[in-house]
C-alpha positions as CSV (number, residue, x, y, z in Angstrom):
1,M,4.9,-17.6,8.7
2,A,5.4,-14.8,6.2
3,V,3.6,-12.3,8.3
4,Y,6.4,-12.4,10.9
5,R,9.0,-11.4,8.3
6,I,7.9,-7.8,8.3
7,A,10.8,-5.3,8.9
8,I,10.8,-1.7,10.1
9,G,14.0,-0.5,8.4
10,S,16.4,2.1,9.7
11,P,16.2,5.9,9.6
12,R,19.1,6.1,7.1
13,E,16.8,4.5,4.5
14,A,15.1,7.9,4.2
15,S,18.3,9.3,2.7
16,N,19.3,6.3,0.7
17,P,19.6,7.3,-2.9
18,A,18.0,4.1,-4.1
19,A,15.0,4.6,-1.8
20,I,14.6,8.2,-2.9
21,R,14.8,7.2,-6.6
22,A,12.2,4.5,-6.0
23,A,9.9,7.1,-4.3
24,F,10.3,9.4,-7.3
25,A,9.4,6.5,-9.6
26,E,6.2,5.9,-7.6
27,F,5.4,9.6,-7.7
28,F,5.7,9.8,-11.5
29,S,4.0,6.4,-12.1
30,M,1.0,7.5,-10.0
31,L,0.9,10.8,-11.8
32,I,0.7,9.0,-15.1
33,F,-1.9,6.6,-13.9
34,V,-4.3,9.2,-12.3
35,F,-3.9,11.7,-15.1
36,A,-5.0,9.0,-17.6
37,G,-7.7,7.5,-15.5
38,Q,-9.3,10.6,-14.1
39,G,-8.6,12.5,-17.4
40,S,-10.5,9.9,-19.4
41,G,-13.5,10.4,-17.1
42,M,-13.4,14.1,-17.5
43,A,-13.1,13.8,-21.3
44,Y,-16.1,11.5,-21.3
45,S,-18.1,14.1,-19.2
46,K,-17.2,16.8,-21.6
47,L,-18.2,14.8,-24.7
48,T,-21.5,13.9,-23.1
49,G,-22.3,17.3,-21.6
50,N,-22.0,15.9,-18.1
51,G,-24.7,13.3,-19.0
52,P,-25.7,10.3,-16.9
53,A,-23.4,7.3,-16.5
54,T,-23.8,4.7,-19.2
55,P,-22.5,1.2,-19.9
56,G,-20.2,2.8,-22.6
57,G,-18.7,5.1,-19.9
58,L,-17.9,2.1,-17.7
59,V,-16.1,0.4,-20.6
60,V,-14.2,3.6,-21.3
61,A,-13.1,3.8,-17.6
62,S,-12.1,0.2,-17.7
63,L,-9.9,0.5,-20.8
64,S,-8.3,3.8,-19.7
65,H,-7.3,2.4,-16.3
66,T,-6.1,-0.9,-17.9
67,F,-3.8,0.9,-20.3
68,G,-2.8,3.6,-17.8
69,L,-1.9,1.1,-15.1
70,F,0.0,-1.2,-17.5
71,V,2.2,1.7,-18.5
72,A,2.6,3.1,-15.0
73,V,3.6,-0.3,-13.6
74,A,6.0,-1.0,-16.5
75,V,7.9,2.3,-16.2
76,G,8.4,1.9,-12.5
77,A,9.0,-1.8,-12.3
78,N,12.8,-1.7,-12.5
79,I,13.2,1.1,-10.0
80,S,10.5,0.8,-7.3
81,G,8.8,-2.4,-8.2
82,G,5.9,-0.5,-9.9
83,H,3.5,-0.6,-7.0
84,V,1.5,2.5,-8.0
85,N,-0.9,1.8,-5.1
86,P,-0.6,2.2,-1.3
87,A,-2.5,-1.1,-0.9
88,V,0.0,-3.0,-3.1
89,T,2.9,-1.4,-1.0
90,F,1.1,-2.5,2.2
91,G,0.8,-6.1,0.8
92,A,4.5,-6.1,-0.1
93,F,5.3,-4.9,3.5
94,I,3.1,-7.6,5.1
95,G,4.7,-10.2,3.0
96,G,8.2,-9.1,4.1
97,N,9.2,-7.7,0.7
98,I,9.7,-4.1,1.7
99,T,10.4,-2.3,4.9
100,L,8.0,-0.1,6.8
101,L,10.1,3.0,6.3
102,R,10.4,2.5,2.6
103,S,6.6,1.8,2.5
104,I,6.0,5.2,4.1
105,L,8.2,6.9,1.4
106,Y,6.2,5.1,-1.2
107,W,2.9,6.1,0.4
108,I,3.9,9.8,0.5
109,A,5.1,9.7,-3.1
110,Q,1.9,7.9,-4.3
111,L,-0.4,10.4,-2.6
112,L,1.5,13.4,-3.9
113,G,1.5,11.9,-7.4
114,S,-2.3,11.6,-7.3
115,V,-2.8,15.2,-6.0
116,V,-0.4,16.7,-8.6
117,A,-2.2,14.8,-11.4
118,C,-5.6,16.2,-10.2
119,I,-4.2,19.7,-10.0
120,L,-2.7,19.4,-13.5
121,L,-6.0,18.1,-14.9
122,K,-7.9,21.0,-13.3
123,V,-5.5,23.5,-14.9
124,A,-5.4,21.8,-18.3
125,T,-9.2,21.5,-18.5
126,G,-9.9,25.1,-17.5
127,G,-11.3,24.3,-14.1
128,M,-13.2,21.1,-14.6
129,E,-13.6,19.0,-11.4
130,T,-12.0,15.7,-10.9
131,S,-14.6,13.2,-9.8
132,A,-14.3,12.1,-6.2
133,F,-15.2,8.4,-5.6
134,S,-18.7,7.8,-4.1
135,L,-21.2,5.1,-3.5
136,S,-24.0,4.6,-6.0
137,S,-27.7,4.8,-4.9
138,G,-28.7,1.7,-2.9
139,V,-25.1,0.7,-2.1
140,S,-24.2,0.7,1.6
141,V,-20.8,1.3,3.0
142,W,-20.6,-2.4,3.9
143,N,-21.5,-3.4,0.3
144,A,-18.7,-1.2,-0.9
145,L,-16.3,-2.5,1.7
146,V,-16.8,-6.1,0.5
147,F,-16.3,-4.9,-3.1
148,E,-13.1,-3.2,-2.3
149,I,-11.8,-6.1,-0.2
150,V,-12.4,-8.7,-2.9
151,M,-11.3,-6.6,-5.8
152,T,-8.1,-5.6,-4.1
153,F,-7.5,-9.2,-3.0
154,G,-7.6,-10.2,-6.7
155,L,-5.3,-7.3,-7.6
156,V,-2.6,-8.1,-5.0
157,H,-2.9,-11.9,-5.6
158,T,-2.1,-11.1,-9.3
159,V,0.8,-8.8,-8.2
160,Y,2.3,-11.6,-6.1
161,A,1.9,-14.2,-8.8
162,T,3.4,-12.2,-11.6
163,T,6.0,-10.0,-9.9
164,V,6.8,-11.1,-6.3
165,D,6.9,-14.9,-6.5
166,P,10.5,-16.0,-6.9
167,K,9.2,-19.0,-9.0
168,K,7.6,-16.7,-11.6
169,G,10.5,-16.9,-14.0
170,N,11.2,-14.3,-16.6
171,V,7.7,-13.0,-17.3
172,G,8.7,-9.7,-18.8
173,V,5.8,-7.4,-19.6
174,I,3.3,-10.1,-18.6
175,G,3.2,-8.8,-15.0
176,P,2.2,-5.2,-15.9
177,I,-0.3,-6.5,-18.5
178,A,-1.9,-8.9,-16.0
179,I,-2.0,-6.2,-13.3
180,G,-3.6,-3.6,-15.6
181,S,-6.1,-6.3,-16.9
182,I,-7.3,-7.3,-13.4
183,V,-7.9,-3.7,-12.5
184,G,-9.8,-3.1,-15.8
185,A,-11.9,-6.3,-15.2
186,N,-12.7,-5.3,-11.6
187,I,-13.9,-1.8,-12.8
188,L,-16.4,-3.6,-15.1
189,V,-17.6,-5.5,-12.0
190,G,-17.6,-2.8,-9.3
191,G,-17.5,0.4,-11.1
192,A,-21.3,0.8,-11.2
193,F,-21.5,0.2,-7.4
194,D,-18.6,2.2,-5.7
195,G,-16.3,3.3,-8.5
196,A,-14.0,0.3,-8.1
197,S,-11.0,2.0,-6.6
198,M,-8.7,-0.7,-5.2
199,N,-6.3,2.1,-4.7
200,P,-6.4,4.7,-1.8
201,A,-4.2,7.1,-3.6
202,V,-6.5,7.3,-6.6
203,C,-9.3,8.3,-4.3
204,F,-7.2,10.7,-2.2
205,G,-6.2,13.1,-5.0
206,P,-9.8,13.9,-6.1
207,A,-11.1,13.9,-2.5
208,L,-8.5,16.5,-1.5
209,I,-8.9,18.7,-4.5
210,N,-12.7,18.7,-4.2
211,W,-12.6,18.4,-0.3
212,S,-15.1,15.5,-0.5
213,W,-14.5,12.9,2.2
214,T,-17.9,11.1,2.4
215,H,-17.3,7.4,2.9
216,H,-13.6,8.0,2.1
217,W,-12.5,5.5,4.8
218,V,-14.0,2.7,2.8
219,Y,-11.5,3.2,0.0
220,W,-8.6,2.8,2.5
221,L,-9.9,0.1,4.8
222,G,-11.2,-2.2,2.1
223,P,-8.0,-2.2,-0.1
224,F,-5.8,-2.6,2.9
225,I,-7.7,-5.6,4.2
226,G,-7.9,-7.2,0.8
227,S,-4.2,-6.6,0.2
228,A,-3.0,-8.0,3.5
229,T,-5.2,-11.1,3.1
230,A,-3.8,-11.7,-0.4
231,A,-0.2,-11.2,0.7
232,I,-0.5,-13.5,3.7
233,L,-2.3,-16.3,1.9
234,Y,-0.1,-16.2,-1.2
235,D,3.1,-16.0,0.7
236,N,2.2,-18.9,3.0
237,I,0.5,-21.2,0.5
238,F,2.3,-20.6,-2.7
239,I,5.8,-19.3,-1.7
240,G,6.4,-20.8,1.7
241,D,9.5,-20.7,3.8
242,D,11.7,-22.4,1.2
243,G,10.9,-20.1,-1.6
244,H,10.9,-16.8,0.2
245,E,13.7,-14.3,-0.7
246,P,14.7,-12.3,2.4
247,L,15.1,-8.5,2.3
248,S,18.6,-7.5,1.3
249,N,20.7,-5.5,3.8
250,S,20.2,-2.4,1.7
251,D,16.5,-2.5,2.5
252,F,16.9,-2.2,6.2
């Protein structure tokens, strides 16, 4: 089964130029994505005088994250695979498409990219706060956990279908467009309930800058469960042993 193809990697991978370039690509892609996504929310708050959330604001958030993620995935695709999400990286690791050590490099780069984006936004806006993710009134942590699991499952299933599956053919920009679109669609579904993260790094930057960690674990556990489930099911049902491409020697 695909779950048994996971690989740890070797310590020399941390100094491998290709791995370092890939980590930098993840850093800059995450910076681009968080700056656009969080920045659009801050701009909306400024225009409305910090008014209450509205359906129009949800649509704005969906569009900004759709366009931002499309670009962030596209610019990093040829270097790092364009994960732009620790949960996507975890899914790739579970499916045997990346080593654990390279995954750790990606996670560090992704978290740093989110933090730097939030710092830049705080400086550029004259001290406005980046919004930490939180649960809406009447939404329990278990409601939010289900939302994050299902939404991230859909995201990682899309990632596997459009970028990982060796049978995908030459899809070009369809992959980044599909990935951005499913995130935008999920924000329209879950945004009013728990913010629709699907991405632990997107939550980590604002949480660190604002030092707001309430229910933060939901935004890690949910995406990681959803990602692992999607990776295992897609790899075993749709790719299978015959279609799986093993990790190259340079990845170990």
